[in-house]
CHARMM-style PDB file with segment names, atoms N, HN, CA, C and O in Angstrom:
ATOM      1  N   MET     1      14.766  -0.079 -26.368  1.00  0.00      PROA
ATOM      2  CA  MET     1      14.550  -0.703 -25.266  1.00  0.00      PROA
ATOM      3  C   MET     1      12.532  -1.692 -25.208  1.00  0.00      PROA
ATOM      4  O   MET     1      11.728  -0.760 -25.192  1.00  0.00      PROA
ATOM      5  N   ILE     2      12.071  -2.497 -25.192  1.00  0.00      PROA
ATOM      6  HN  ILE     2      12.725  -3.254 -25.205  1.00  0.00      PROA
ATOM      7  CA  ILE     2      11.291  -2.664 -25.399  1.00  0.00      PROA
ATOM      8  C   ILE     2      10.148  -1.730 -24.144  1.00  0.00      PROA
ATOM      9  O   ILE     2      10.059  -1.564 -22.927  1.00  0.00      PROA
ATOM     10  N   ASN     3       9.188  -1.179 -25.870  1.00  0.00      PROA
ATOM     11  HN  ASN     3       9.260  -1.313 -26.859  1.00  0.00      PROA
ATOM     12  CA  ASN     3       7.793  -0.247 -24.672  1.00  0.00      PROA
ATOM     13  C   ASN     3       7.217  -1.541 -24.757  1.00  0.00      PROA
ATOM     14  O   ASN     3       7.016  -2.379 -25.636  1.00  0.00      PROA
ATOM     15  N   LEU     4       6.878  -1.319 -22.654  1.00  0.00      PROA
ATOM     16  HN  LEU     4       7.041  -0.638 -21.941  1.00  0.00      PROA
ATOM     17  CA  LEU     4       5.889  -2.455 -22.281  1.00  0.00      PROA
ATOM     18  C   LEU     4       4.443  -2.055 -22.330  1.00  0.00      PROA
ATOM     19  O   LEU     4       3.577  -2.905 -22.122  1.00  0.00      PROA
ATOM     20  N   HSD     5       4.140  -0.826 -22.590  1.00  0.00      PROA
ATOM     21  HN  HSD     5       4.844  -0.136 -22.759  1.00  0.00      PROA
ATOM     22  CA  HSD     5       2.845  -0.421 -22.568  1.00  0.00      PROA
ATOM     23  C   HSD     5       2.641  -0.578 -23.760  1.00  0.00      PROA
ATOM     24  O   HSD     5       1.504  -1.035 -23.884  1.00  0.00      PROA
ATOM     25  N   GLN     6       3.283  -0.407 -25.031  1.00  0.00      PROA
ATOM     26  HN  GLN     6       4.206  -0.036 -24.931  1.00  0.00      PROA
ATOM     27  CA  GLN     6       3.088  -0.860 -26.832  1.00  0.00      PROA
ATOM     28  C   GLN     6       2.149  -2.025 -26.828  1.00  0.00      PROA
ATOM     29  O   GLN     6       0.992  -2.140 -27.231  1.00  0.00      PROA
ATOM     30  N   ARG     7       3.534  -3.407 -25.876  1.00  0.00      PROA
ATOM     31  HN  ARG     7       4.474  -3.314 -25.549  1.00  0.00      PROA
ATOM     32  CA  ARG     7       3.031  -4.789 -25.677  1.00  0.00      PROA
ATOM     33  C   ARG     7       2.536  -4.956 -25.394  1.00  0.00      PROA
ATOM     34  O   ARG     7       2.391  -6.131 -25.731  1.00  0.00      PROA
ATOM     35  N   TYR     8       1.813  -4.714 -24.799  1.00  0.00      PROA
ATOM     36  HN  TYR     8       1.931  -3.760 -24.525  1.00  0.00      PROA
ATOM     37  CA  TYR     8       0.731  -5.418 -22.777  1.00  0.00      PROA
ATOM     38  C   TYR     8      -0.735  -4.370 -22.728  1.00  0.00      PROA
ATOM     39  O   TYR     8      -1.859  -4.856 -22.603  1.00  0.00      PROA
ATOM     40  N   ASN     9      -0.444  -2.672 -22.868  1.00  0.00      PROA
ATOM     41  HN  ASN     9       0.469  -2.277 -22.970  1.00  0.00      PROA
ATOM     42  CA  ASN     9      -1.378  -2.277 -22.192  1.00  0.00      PROA
ATOM     43  C   ASN     9      -2.570  -3.132 -23.300  1.00  0.00      PROA
ATOM     44  O   ASN     9      -3.363  -3.761 -22.599  1.00  0.00      PROA
ATOM     45  N   HSD    10      -2.762  -3.236 -24.271  1.00  0.00      PROA
ATOM     46  HN  HSD    10      -2.118  -2.725 -24.840  1.00  0.00      PROA
ATOM     47  CA  HSD    10      -4.142  -3.222 -25.323  1.00  0.00      PROA
ATOM     48  C   HSD    10      -5.108  -4.881 -24.628  1.00  0.00      PROA
ATOM     49  O   HSD    10      -6.115  -5.387 -25.124  1.00  0.00      PROA
ATOM     50  N   TYR    11      -4.315  -5.365 -23.356  1.00  0.00      PROA
ATOM     51  HN  TYR    11      -3.497  -4.955 -22.953  1.00  0.00      PROA
ATOM     52  CA  TYR    11      -4.003  -6.754 -22.895  1.00  0.00      PROA
ATOM     53  C   TYR    11      -4.897  -6.299 -21.696  1.00  0.00      PROA
ATOM     54  O   TYR    11      -5.524  -7.196 -21.133  1.00  0.00      PROA
ATOM     55  N   LEU    12      -5.041  -4.985 -21.217  1.00  0.00      PROA
ATOM     56  HN  LEU    12      -4.531  -4.255 -21.674  1.00  0.00      PROA
ATOM     57  CA  LEU    12      -5.509  -4.628 -20.056  1.00  0.00      PROA
ATOM     58  C   LEU    12      -6.783  -4.530 -20.493  1.00  0.00      PROA
ATOM     59  O   LEU    12      -6.838  -3.962 -21.584  1.00  0.00      PROA
ATOM     60  N   HSD    13      -8.385  -5.044 -19.829  1.00  0.00      PROA
ATOM     61  HN  HSD    13      -8.341  -5.505 -18.942  1.00  0.00      PROA
ATOM     62  CA  HSD    13      -9.053  -4.709 -19.449  1.00  0.00      PROA
ATOM     63  C   HSD    13      -9.844  -4.670 -20.592  1.00  0.00      PROA
ATOM     64  O   HSD    13     -10.536  -3.852 -21.197  1.00  0.00      PROA
ATOM     65  N   SER    14      -9.448  -6.034 -20.697  1.00  0.00      PROA
ATOM     66  HN  SER    14      -8.885  -6.699 -20.206  1.00  0.00      PROA
ATOM     67  CA  SER    14     -10.343  -6.552 -22.372  1.00  0.00      PROA
ATOM     68  C   SER    14     -10.794  -8.129 -22.790  1.00  0.00      PROA
ATOM     69  O   SER    14     -10.624  -8.816 -21.783  1.00  0.00      PROA
ATOM     70  N   HSD    15     -11.126  -8.662 -23.511  1.00  0.00      PROA
ATOM     71  HN  HSD    15     -11.264  -8.103 -24.329  1.00  0.00      PROA
ATOM     72  CA  HSD    15     -11.080 -10.020 -23.508  1.00  0.00      PROA
ATOM     73  C   HSD    15     -10.096 -10.853 -23.697  1.00  0.00      PROA
ATOM     74  O   HSD    15     -10.168 -12.025 -23.326  1.00  0.00      PROA
ATOM     75  N   ILE    16      -8.865 -10.254 -24.408  1.00  0.00      PROA
ATOM     76  HN  ILE    16      -8.806  -9.303 -24.709  1.00  0.00      PROA
ATOM     77  CA  ILE    16      -7.486 -11.279 -24.863  1.00  0.00      PROA
ATOM     78  C   ILE    16      -7.045 -11.328 -23.769  1.00  0.00      PROA
ATOM     79  O   ILE    16      -7.062 -10.583 -22.789  1.00  0.00      PROA
ATOM     80  N   LYS    17      -6.344 -12.957 -24.173  1.00  0.00      PROA
ATOM     81  HN  LYS    17      -6.329 -13.563 -24.969  1.00  0.00      PROA
ATOM     82  CA  LYS    17      -5.825 -13.430 -23.443  1.00  0.00      PROA
ATOM     83  C   LYS    17      -4.524 -13.230 -23.293  1.00  0.00      PROA
ATOM     84  O   LYS    17      -4.152 -12.240 -23.923  1.00  0.00      PROA
ATOM     85  N   HSD    18      -3.248 -14.058 -22.409  1.00  0.00      PROA
ATOM     86  HN  HSD    18      -3.550 -14.862 -21.897  1.00  0.00      PROA
ATOM     87  CA  HSD    18      -1.539 -14.286 -23.459  1.00  0.00      PROA
ATOM     88  C   HSD    18      -1.960 -15.034 -24.239  1.00  0.00      PROA
ATOM     89  O   HSD    18      -3.148 -15.204 -24.510  1.00  0.00      PROA
ATOM     90  N   ASP    19      -1.049 -15.568 -24.691  1.00  0.00      PROA
ATOM     91  HN  ASP    19      -0.083 -15.430 -24.471  1.00  0.00      PROA
ATOM     92  CA  ASP    19      -0.859 -16.568 -25.186  1.00  0.00      PROA
ATOM     93  C   ASP    19      -0.358 -17.182 -24.699  1.00  0.00      PROA
ATOM     94  O   ASP    19      -1.086 -18.080 -24.277  1.00  0.00      PROA
ATOM     95  N   ARG    20       0.914 -17.324 -24.357  1.00  0.00      PROA
ATOM     96  HN  ARG    20       1.505 -16.594 -24.700  1.00  0.00      PROA
ATOM     97  CA  ARG    20       1.472 -18.873 -22.794  1.00  0.00      PROA
ATOM     98  C   ARG    20       0.770 -18.307 -22.093  1.00  0.00      PROA
ATOM     99  O   ARG    20       1.175 -17.146 -22.167  1.00  0.00      PROA
ATOM    100  N   VAL    21      -0.086 -18.333 -21.398  1.00  0.00      PROA
ATOM    101  HN  VAL    21      -0.414 -19.275 -21.338  1.00  0.00      PROA
ATOM    102  CA  VAL    21      -0.877 -19.005 -20.601  1.00  0.00      PROA
ATOM    103  C   VAL    21      -2.712 -18.939 -21.150  1.00  0.00      PROA
ATOM    104  O   VAL    21      -3.352 -19.769 -20.505  1.00  0.00      PROA
ATOM    105  N   ASN    22      -3.124 -18.571 -21.621  1.00  0.00      PROA
ATOM    106  HN  ASN    22      -2.604 -17.896 -22.145  1.00  0.00      PROA
ATOM    107  CA  ASN    22      -4.737 -18.398 -22.377  1.00  0.00      PROA
ATOM    108  C   ASN    22      -5.018 -17.784 -21.414  1.00  0.00      PROA
ATOM    109  O   ASN    22      -6.249 -17.771 -21.454  1.00  0.00      PROA
ATOM    110  N   GLU    23      -4.598 -17.046 -20.220  1.00  0.00      PROA
ATOM    111  HN  GLU    23      -3.599 -17.057 -20.187  1.00  0.00      PROA
ATOM    112  CA  GLU    23      -5.158 -16.128 -19.393  1.00  0.00      PROA
ATOM    113  C   GLU    23      -5.170 -14.672 -19.548  1.00  0.00      PROA
ATOM    114  O   GLU    23      -4.592 -14.131 -20.490  1.00  0.00      PROA
ATOM    115  N   SER    24      -6.120 -13.711 -18.224  1.00  0.00      PROA
ATOM    116  HN  SER    24      -6.590 -14.151 -17.458  1.00  0.00      PROA
ATOM    117  CA  SER    24      -5.916 -12.324 -18.747  1.00  0.00      PROA
ATOM    118  C   SER    24      -5.009 -11.717 -18.318  1.00  0.00      PROA
ATOM    119  O   SER    24      -4.541 -12.077 -17.238  1.00  0.00      PROA
ATOM    120  N   VAL    25      -4.429 -10.551 -19.033  1.00  0.00      PROA
ATOM    121  HN  VAL    25      -4.809 -10.259 -19.910  1.00  0.00      PROA
ATOM    122  CA  VAL    25      -3.265 -10.246 -18.192  1.00  0.00      PROA
ATOM    123  C   VAL    25      -3.859  -8.495 -17.437  1.00  0.00      PROA
ATOM    124  O   VAL    25      -4.362  -7.487 -17.934  1.00  0.00      PROA
ATOM    125  N   ILE    26      -3.385  -8.967 -15.821  1.00  0.00      PROA
ATOM    126  HN  ILE    26      -2.977  -9.786 -15.417  1.00  0.00      PROA
ATOM    127  CA  ILE    26      -3.089  -8.343 -14.802  1.00  0.00      PROA
ATOM    128  C   ILE    26      -2.217  -6.938 -14.698  1.00  0.00      PROA
ATOM    129  O   ILE    26      -2.799  -5.857 -14.609  1.00  0.00      PROA
ATOM    130  N   SER    27      -0.928  -7.032 -14.714  1.00  0.00      PROA
ATOM    131  HN  SER    27      -0.455  -7.910 -14.786  1.00  0.00      PROA
ATOM    132  CA  SER    27       0.107  -6.466 -14.693  1.00  0.00      PROA
ATOM    133  C   SER    27       0.792  -6.930 -15.226  1.00  0.00      PROA
ATOM    134  O   SER    27       0.844  -8.079 -15.663  1.00  0.00      PROA
ATOM    135  N   TYR    28       2.002  -5.414 -15.335  1.00  0.00      PROA
ATOM    136  HN  TYR    28       1.959  -4.480 -14.980  1.00  0.00      PROA
ATOM    137  CA  TYR    28       3.011  -5.889 -16.289  1.00  0.00      PROA
ATOM    138  C   TYR    28       3.946  -5.134 -15.798  1.00  0.00      PROA
ATOM    139  O   TYR    28       3.448  -4.141 -15.268  1.00  0.00      PROA
ATOM    140  N   GLY    29       5.550  -5.171 -15.711  1.00  0.00      PROA
ATOM    141  HN  GLY    29       5.955  -5.978 -16.142  1.00  0.00      PROA
ATOM    142  CA  GLY    29       6.476  -3.993 -15.343  1.00  0.00      PROA
ATOM    143  C   GLY    29       7.457  -4.469 -15.647  1.00  0.00      PROA
ATOM    144  O   GLY    29       7.422  -5.613 -16.100  1.00  0.00      PROA
ATOM    145  N   TRP    30       8.647  -3.813 -15.523  1.00  0.00      PROA
ATOM    146  HN  TRP    30       8.675  -2.883 -15.156  1.00  0.00      PROA
ATOM    147  CA  TRP    30      10.465  -4.254 -14.898  1.00  0.00      PROA
ATOM    148  C   TRP    30      10.783  -4.373 -13.706  1.00  0.00      PROA
ATOM    149  O   TRP    30      10.708  -3.763 -12.639  1.00  0.00      PROA
ATOM    150  N   THR    31      11.460  -6.060 -14.478  1.00  0.00      PROA
ATOM    151  HN  THR    31      11.520  -6.555 -15.344  1.00  0.00      PROA
ATOM    152  CA  THR    31      12.803  -6.501 -12.996  1.00  0.00      PROA
ATOM    153  C   THR    31      13.989  -5.162 -13.370  1.00  0.00      PROA
ATOM    154  O   THR    31      14.266  -4.321 -14.226  1.00  0.00      PROA
ATOM    155  N   ASP    32      14.465  -5.772 -11.847  1.00  0.00      PROA
ATOM    156  HN  ASP    32      14.240  -6.455 -11.152  1.00  0.00      PROA
ATOM    157  CA  ASP    32      16.076  -5.456 -11.979  1.00  0.00      PROA
ATOM    158  C   ASP    32      16.506  -5.967 -10.796  1.00  0.00      PROA
ATOM    159  O   ASP    32      15.857  -6.390  -9.839  1.00  0.00      PROA
ATOM    160  N   ASN    33      18.410  -5.823 -11.087  1.00  0.00      PROA
ATOM    161  HN  ASN    33      18.937  -5.479 -11.865  1.00  0.00      PROA
ATOM    162  CA  ASN    33      19.409  -5.977  -9.958  1.00  0.00      PROA
ATOM    163  C   ASN    33      19.408  -5.375  -9.201  1.00  0.00      PROA
ATOM    164  O   ASN    33      19.406  -5.846  -8.064  1.00  0.00      PROA
ATOM    165  N   GLY    34      19.409  -3.839  -9.444  1.00  0.00      PROA
ATOM    166  HN  GLY    34      19.410  -3.456 -10.368  1.00  0.00      PROA
ATOM    167  CA  GLY    34      19.230  -3.090  -8.151  1.00  0.00      PROA
ATOM    168  C   GLY    34      19.976  -1.546  -8.537  1.00  0.00      PROA
ATOM    169  O   GLY    34      19.720  -0.470  -7.997  1.00  0.00      PROA
ATOM    170  N   LYS    35      21.263  -1.887  -9.962  1.00  0.00      PROA
ATOM    171  HN  LYS    35      21.471  -2.761 -10.400  1.00  0.00      PROA
ATOM    172  CA  LYS    35      21.790  -1.161 -10.736  1.00  0.00      PROA
ATOM    173  C   LYS    35      20.788  -1.145 -12.124  1.00  0.00      PROA
ATOM    174  O   LYS    35      20.449   0.032 -12.244  1.00  0.00      PROA
ATOM    175  N   GLU    36      20.200  -1.913 -13.170  1.00  0.00      PROA
ATOM    176  HN  GLU    36      20.476  -2.870 -13.072  1.00  0.00      PROA
ATOM    177  CA  GLU    36      20.205  -1.800 -14.338  1.00  0.00      PROA
ATOM    178  C   GLU    36      18.668  -2.542 -14.655  1.00  0.00      PROA
ATOM    179  O   GLU    36      18.557  -3.543 -13.947  1.00  0.00      PROA
ATOM    180  N   LEU    37      18.121  -2.438 -15.051  1.00  0.00      PROA
ATOM    181  HN  LEU    37      18.212  -1.625 -15.625  1.00  0.00      PROA
ATOM    182  CA  LEU    37      16.836  -3.009 -15.563  1.00  0.00      PROA
ATOM    183  C   LEU    37      17.369  -4.807 -16.548  1.00  0.00      PROA
ATOM    184  O   LEU    37      17.832  -4.993 -17.673  1.00  0.00      PROA
ATOM    185  N   THR    38      17.090  -5.525 -15.710  1.00  0.00      PROA
ATOM    186  HN  THR    38      16.714  -5.374 -14.796  1.00  0.00      PROA
ATOM    187  CA  THR    38      17.272  -6.771 -16.234  1.00  0.00      PROA
ATOM    188  C   THR    38      16.238  -7.511 -17.092  1.00  0.00      PROA
ATOM    189  O   THR    38      16.552  -8.631 -17.495  1.00  0.00      PROA
ATOM    190  N   GLY    39      15.173  -7.063 -17.378  1.00  0.00      PROA
ATOM    191  HN  GLY    39      14.918  -6.153 -17.051  1.00  0.00      PROA
ATOM    192  CA  GLY    39      14.359  -7.481 -17.963  1.00  0.00      PROA
ATOM    193  C   GLY    39      12.842  -7.465 -17.658  1.00  0.00      PROA
ATOM    194  O   GLY    39      12.731  -6.538 -18.461  1.00  0.00      PROA
ATOM    195  N   TYR    40      11.108  -7.714 -17.070  1.00  0.00      PROA
ATOM    196  HN  TYR    40      11.199  -8.467 -16.418  1.00  0.00      PROA
ATOM    197  CA  TYR    40      10.320  -7.727 -17.271  1.00  0.00      PROA
ATOM    198  C   TYR    40       9.265  -9.117 -17.151  1.00  0.00      PROA
ATOM    199  O   TYR    40       9.672 -10.262 -17.348  1.00  0.00      PROA
ATOM    200  N   TYR    41       8.030  -8.820 -16.838  1.00  0.00      PROA
ATOM    201  HN  TYR    41       7.700  -7.890 -16.678  1.00  0.00      PROA
ATOM    202  CA  TYR    41       7.716  -9.386 -15.806  1.00  0.00      PROA
ATOM    203  C   TYR    41       5.765  -8.887 -16.254  1.00  0.00      PROA
ATOM    204  O   TYR    41       5.324  -7.752 -16.069  1.00  0.00      PROA
ATOM    205  N   VAL    42       4.737 -10.339 -16.970  1.00  0.00      PROA
ATOM    206  HN  VAL    42       5.095 -11.261 -17.120  1.00  0.00      PROA
ATOM    207  CA  VAL    42       4.011  -9.824 -16.943  1.00  0.00      PROA
ATOM    208  C   VAL    42       3.096 -10.826 -16.381  1.00  0.00      PROA
ATOM    209  O   VAL    42       3.321 -12.020 -16.581  1.00  0.00      PROA
ATOM    210  N   LEU    43       1.664 -10.277 -15.411  1.00  0.00      PROA
ATOM    211  HN  LEU    43       1.482  -9.307 -15.249  1.00  0.00      PROA
ATOM    212  CA  LEU    43       1.359 -11.359 -14.195  1.00  0.00      PROA
ATOM    213  C   LEU    43       0.159 -11.865 -14.464  1.00  0.00      PROA
ATOM    214  O   LEU    43      -0.616 -10.957 -14.166  1.00  0.00      PROA
ATOM    215  N   THR    44      -0.580 -12.949 -14.925  1.00  0.00      PROA
ATOM    216  HN  THR    44       0.050 -13.687 -15.168  1.00  0.00      PROA
ATOM    217  CA  THR    44      -1.883 -13.119 -15.518  1.00  0.00      PROA
ATOM    218  C   THR    44      -2.386 -13.389 -14.010  1.00  0.00      PROA
ATOM    219  O   THR    44      -1.900 -13.136 -12.908  1.00  0.00      PROA
ATOM    220  N   GLU    45      -3.883 -14.178 -14.555  1.00  0.00      PROA
ATOM    221  HN  GLU    45      -4.278 -14.384 -15.450  1.00  0.00      PROA
ATOM    222  CA  GLU    45      -4.532 -14.827 -13.199  1.00  0.00      PROA
ATOM    223  C   GLU    45      -3.988 -15.483 -12.545  1.00  0.00      PROA
ATOM    224  O   GLU    45      -4.108 -15.352 -11.326  1.00  0.00      PROA
ATOM    225  N   ASN    46      -3.412 -16.168 -12.933  1.00  0.00      PROA
ATOM    226  HN  ASN    46      -3.314 -16.275 -13.923  1.00  0.00      PROA
ATOM    227  CA  ASN    46      -2.523 -17.385 -12.190  1.00  0.00      PROA
ATOM    228  C   ASN    46      -0.864 -17.216 -12.141  1.00  0.00      PROA
ATOM    229  O   ASN    46       0.002 -17.486 -11.308  1.00  0.00      PROA
ATOM    230  N   TYR    47      -0.874 -16.855 -12.958  1.00  0.00      PROA
ATOM    231  HN  TYR    47      -1.578 -16.636 -13.635  1.00  0.00      PROA
ATOM    232  CA  TYR    47       1.055 -16.956 -13.283  1.00  0.00      PROA
ATOM    233  C   TYR    47       1.367 -15.426 -13.160  1.00  0.00      PROA
ATOM    234  O   TYR    47       0.633 -14.445 -13.280  1.00  0.00      PROA
ATOM    235  N   LYS    48       3.432 -15.620 -12.725  1.00  0.00      PROA
ATOM    236  HN  LYS    48       4.027 -16.417 -12.627  1.00  0.00      PROA
ATOM    237  CA  LYS    48       4.197 -14.753 -13.197  1.00  0.00      PROA
ATOM    238  C   LYS    48       4.420 -14.843 -14.017  1.00  0.00      PROA
ATOM    239  O   LYS    48       3.761 -15.848 -14.282  1.00  0.00      PROA
ATOM    240  N   LEU    49       5.097 -14.506 -15.217  1.00  0.00      PROA
ATOM    241  HN  LEU    49       5.632 -13.689 -15.001  1.00  0.00      PROA
ATOM    242  CA  LEU    49       5.834 -14.829 -16.362  1.00  0.00      PROA
ATOM    243  C   LEU    49       7.209 -13.465 -16.350  1.00  0.00      PROA
ATOM    244  O   LEU    49       7.225 -12.238 -16.262  1.00  0.00      PROA
ATOM    245  N   PHE    50       8.264 -14.615 -16.499  1.00  0.00      PROA
ATOM    246  HN  PHE    50       8.251 -15.613 -16.570  1.00  0.00      PROA
ATOM    247  CA  PHE    50       9.729 -13.497 -16.305  1.00  0.00      PROA
ATOM    248  C   PHE    50      10.164 -13.649 -17.923  1.00  0.00      PROA
ATOM    249  O   PHE    50      10.275 -14.706 -18.545  1.00  0.00      PROA
ATOM    250  N   TYR    51      10.419 -12.006 -18.521  1.00  0.00      PROA
ATOM    251  HN  TYR    51      10.328 -11.148 -18.016  1.00  0.00      PROA
ATOM    252  CA  TYR    51      10.895 -12.452 -19.267  1.00  0.00      PROA
ATOM    253  C   TYR    51      12.761 -11.110 -19.635  1.00  0.00      PROA
ATOM    254  O   TYR    51      12.968 -10.123 -18.930  1.00  0.00      PROA
ATOM    255  N   ASN    52      13.257 -11.331 -20.248  1.00  0.00      PROA
ATOM    256  HN  ASN    52      13.088 -12.133 -20.821  1.00  0.00      PROA
ATOM    257  CA  ASN    52      14.538 -10.477 -20.375  1.00  0.00      PROA
ATOM    258  C   ASN    52      14.528  -9.950 -20.497  1.00  0.00      PROA
ATOM    259  O   ASN    52      13.389  -9.482 -20.494  1.00  0.00      PROA
ATOM    260  N   ILE    53      15.744  -8.890 -20.864  1.00  0.00      PROA
ATOM    261  HN  ILE    53      16.669  -9.269 -20.867  1.00  0.00      PROA
ATOM    262  CA  ILE    53      15.981  -7.302 -21.899  1.00  0.00      PROA
ATOM    263  C   ILE    53      15.910  -7.549 -23.219  1.00  0.00      PROA
ATOM    264  O   ILE    53      16.306  -6.572 -23.855  1.00  0.00      PROA
ATOM    265  N   GLU    54      15.557  -8.486 -23.922  1.00  0.00      PROA
ATOM    266  HN  GLU    54      15.235  -9.279 -23.405  1.00  0.00      PROA
ATOM    267  CA  GLU    54      14.974  -8.873 -25.231  1.00  0.00      PROA
ATOM    268  C   GLU    54      14.301  -9.323 -25.704  1.00  0.00      PROA
ATOM    269  O   GLU    54      14.277  -9.620 -26.898  1.00  0.00      PROA
ATOM    270  N   GLY    55      13.226  -9.590 -24.560  1.00  0.00      PROA
ATOM    271  HN  GLY    55      13.245  -9.349 -23.589  1.00  0.00      PROA
ATOM    272  CA  GLY    55      12.090  -9.905 -24.504  1.00  0.00      PROA
ATOM    273  C   GLY    55      11.367 -11.699 -25.014  1.00  0.00      PROA
ATOM    274  O   GLY    55      10.295 -12.216 -25.330  1.00  0.00      PROA
ATOM    275  N   GLN    56      13.255 -12.173 -24.740  1.00  0.00      PROA
ATOM    276  HN  GLN    56      14.125 -11.753 -24.483  1.00  0.00      PROA
ATOM    277  CA  GLN    56      12.497 -14.004 -24.771  1.00  0.00      PROA
ATOM    278  C   GLN    56      11.613 -14.281 -23.345  1.00  0.00      PROA
ATOM    279  O   GLN    56      11.494 -13.454 -22.441  1.00  0.00      PROA
ATOM    280  N   PHE    57      11.159 -15.329 -23.360  1.00  0.00      PROA
ATOM    281  HN  PHE    57      11.256 -16.001 -24.095  1.00  0.00      PROA
ATOM    282  CA  PHE    57      11.218 -16.138 -22.278  1.00  0.00      PROA
ATOM    283  C   PHE    57      11.594 -16.575 -20.888  1.00  0.00      PROA
ATOM    284  O   PHE    57      10.733 -17.454 -20.920  1.00  0.00      PROA
ATOM    285  N   GLN    58      11.928 -16.672 -20.139  1.00  0.00      PROA
ATOM    286  HN  GLN    58      12.628 -15.958 -20.113  1.00  0.00      PROA
ATOM    287  CA  GLN    58      12.107 -17.248 -18.817  1.00  0.00      PROA
ATOM    288  C   GLN    58      12.155 -18.506 -17.957  1.00  0.00      PROA
ATOM    289  O   GLN    58      12.877 -19.420 -17.558  1.00  0.00      PROA
ATOM    290  N   TYR    59      11.313 -18.142 -17.932  1.00  0.00      PROA
ATOM    291  HN  TYR    59      10.727 -17.400 -18.256  1.00  0.00      PROA
ATOM    292  CA  TYR    59      10.724 -18.576 -16.954  1.00  0.00      PROA
ATOM    293  C   TYR    59       9.214 -17.718 -16.153  1.00  0.00      PROA
ATOM    294  O   TYR    59       9.073 -16.495 -16.154  1.00  0.00      PROA
ATOM    295  N   MET    60       7.945 -18.985 -15.347  1.00  0.00      PROA
ATOM    296  HN  MET    60       8.059 -19.978 -15.345  1.00  0.00      PROA
ATOM    297  CA  MET    60       7.252 -18.697 -14.823  1.00  0.00      PROA
ATOM    298  C   MET    60       7.480 -19.120 -13.647  1.00  0.00      PROA
ATOM    299  O   MET    60       8.451 -19.804 -13.322  1.00  0.00      PROA
ATOM    300  N   GLU    61       6.121 -18.535 -12.544  1.00  0.00      PROA
ATOM    301  HN  GLU    61       5.332 -17.980 -12.807  1.00  0.00      PROA
ATOM    302  CA  GLU    61       5.729 -18.779 -11.680  1.00  0.00      PROA
ATOM    303  C   GLU    61       4.174 -18.398 -11.178  1.00  0.00      PROA
ATOM    304  O   GLU    61       3.388 -17.456 -11.285  1.00  0.00      PROA
ATOM    305  N   GLY    62       4.230 -19.759 -10.548  1.00  0.00      PROA
ATOM    306  HN  GLY    62       4.868 -20.524 -10.461  1.00  0.00      PROA
ATOM    307  CA  GLY    62       1.972 -19.439  -9.660  1.00  0.00      PROA
ATOM    308  C   GLY    62       2.320 -18.600  -9.115  1.00  0.00      PROA
ATOM    309  O   GLY    62       3.495 -18.465  -8.774  1.00  0.00      PROA
ATOM    310  N   TRP    63       1.177 -17.588  -8.810  1.00  0.00      PROA
ATOM    311  HN  TRP    63       0.222 -17.699  -9.087  1.00  0.00      PROA
ATOM    312  CA  TRP    63       0.303 -17.056  -8.412  1.00  0.00      PROA
ATOM    313  C   TRP    63      -0.482 -16.538  -8.069  1.00  0.00      PROA
ATOM    314  O   TRP    63      -1.287 -16.686  -8.989  1.00  0.00      PROA
ATOM    315  N   SER    64      -1.115 -15.749  -7.092  1.00  0.00      PROA
ATOM    316  HN  SER    64      -0.461 -15.629  -6.345  1.00  0.00      PROA
ATOM    317  CA  SER    64      -2.278 -15.678  -6.567  1.00  0.00      PROA
ATOM    318  C   SER    64      -2.249 -14.807  -5.485  1.00  0.00      PROA
ATOM    319  O   SER    64      -1.545 -14.831  -4.476  1.00  0.00      PROA
ATOM    320  N   SER    65      -3.066 -14.079  -5.819  1.00  0.00      PROA
ATOM    321  HN  SER    65      -3.638 -14.059  -6.639  1.00  0.00      PROA
ATOM    322  CA  SER    65      -4.316 -12.499  -5.252  1.00  0.00      PROA
ATOM    323  C   SER    65      -4.521 -12.627  -3.984  1.00  0.00      PROA
ATOM    324  O   SER    65      -4.718 -11.568  -3.389  1.00  0.00      PROA
ATOM    325  N   GLY    66      -4.546 -13.878  -3.183  1.00  0.00      PROA
ATOM    326  HN  GLY    66      -4.386 -14.739  -3.667  1.00  0.00      PROA
ATOM    327  CA  GLY    66      -5.474 -14.132  -2.257  1.00  0.00      PROA
ATOM    328  C   GLY    66      -4.441 -14.816  -1.555  1.00  0.00      PROA
ATOM    329  OT1 GLY    66      -4.680 -15.351  -0.472  1.00  0.00      PROA
TER     330      GLY     66
END
């Protein structure tokens, strides 16, 4: 299983930008279908990026904190 902390923690509170959208990472976490983990998400300044359980990019949505 992918270790999200190892993969994304160094993005938090740093100047490092996410490759796909060139924005700071705000948060990350797992997604599920109610029974099992199906993947994970990465929240940036303006987008929520979704990946499957193998770590392959699936899609992204616009996101706003306000």
